[in-house]
C-alpha positions in Angstrom: 35.9 -32.6 -60.9 33.9 -29.2 -60.5 34.6 -26.9 -57.9 30.9 -27.6 -56.1 31.8 -31.2 -55.7 35.3 -30.4 -54.4 33.7 -27.7 -51.7 31.0 -30.1 -50.8 33.9 -32.7 -49.9 36.2 -30.1 -48.4 33.6 -29.3 -46.0 32.3 -32.7 -45.2 35.6 -34.7 -44.7 33.8 -37.7 -43.6 31.7 -38.0 -47.1 35.3 -38.6 -48.6 36.4 -41.0 -45.8 33.0 -43.0 -46.6 33.6 -43.0 -50.4 37.1 -44.1 -50.0 36.3 -47.2 -47.5 33.8 -48.3 -50.7 36.6 -47.7 -53.1 38.8 -50.0 -50.8 36.1 -52.4 -50.8 35.9 -52.4 -54.4 39.3 -52.6 -55.3 40.2 -55.4 -52.9 36.8 -57.3 -53.8 37.9 -56.8 -57.6 41.1 -58.8 -56.7 39.6 -61.4 -55.1 36.4 -62.3 -57.0 36.7 -63.2 -60.7 33.3 -62.4 -61.5 32.8 -59.3 -59.2 29.9 -57.1 -60.6 31.2 -53.7 -58.8 28.7 -53.6 -56.2 29.6 -53.8 -52.8 27.2 -54.4 -49.7 26.4 -51.5 -47.4 29.5 -50.8 -44.9 27.9 -50.4 -41.6 31.0 -49.5 -39.8 34.1 -47.1 -41.1 36.7 -46.2 -38.8 36.5 -42.7 -37.8 33.0 -42.3 -38.8 30.6 -42.4 -35.9 28.5 -45.4 -36.5 25.1 -43.2 -35.9 26.2 -40.6 -38.9 26.5 -43.4 -41.5 23.1 -43.5 -42.3 23.0 -39.6 -43.0 26.2 -39.6 -44.9 24.9 -42.4 -47.2 21.8 -40.3 -48.0 23.8 -37.2 -48.7 26.5 -39.1 -50.8 23.7 -40.5 -52.7 21.7 -37.2 -53.0 24.7 -35.4 -54.4 25.7 -38.2 -57.0 28.9 -39.6 -55.3 27.1 -43.2 -54.4 24.5 -45.0 -56.0 22.6 -47.9 -54.6 20.4 -51.0 -55.6 18.1 -53.0 -53.9 19.0 -56.9 -54.7 16.0 -59.1 -55.9 17.3 -62.0 -53.8 17.4 -61.0 -50.4 16.5 -57.2 -50.3 19.8 -55.8 -49.2 21.3 -52.5 -50.1 24.3 -52.4 -52.4 26.3 -49.7 -53.4 28.9 -48.6 -55.8 30.7 -45.3 -56.7 29.5 -43.2 -59.4 32.0 -41.7 -61.9 32.0 -38.3 -59.6 32.4 -40.4 -56.4 35.4 -42.4 -58.1 36.8 -39.4 -59.2 36.8 -37.7 -56.0 38.8 -40.8 -54.6 41.3 -41.6 -57.5 41.6 -38.1 -58.9 40.8 -39.2 -62.5 38.4 -37.6 -64.3 34.6 -38.3 -64.1 34.4 -38.9 -67.9 37.6 -41.4 -67.4 35.7 -43.3 -64.5 32.3 -43.3 -66.3 33.8 -45.2 -69.6 35.7 -47.3 -67.8 32.4 -48.7 -65.9 30.6 -48.7 -69.2 33.3 -51.1 -70.3 33.2 -53.1 -67.3 29.1 -53.6 -67.5 29.6 -54.5 -71.5 32.1 -57.2 -71.0 
């Protein structure tokens, strides 16, 4: 992970807490749902993060490339997924490894 990404997360530890919450939801859902597509519904409450700041945190994580989102066509709700950089911030693996695994999962 590049110095700039690490510096941002050190300056904003609540961002890393939010990424970790999405990663925990992702790994939990992956174990529970056989055909899990990797997308998580928007987390509206994260312990230790004031609810009123979550919207801004989501925006910053998207803007800096840690998190991506999609609007579901069925019910117009937002779903989120860690990008390779976001996943790297949480797991410590390189963004290239995280991206390659995500590509393999999408093609399966």
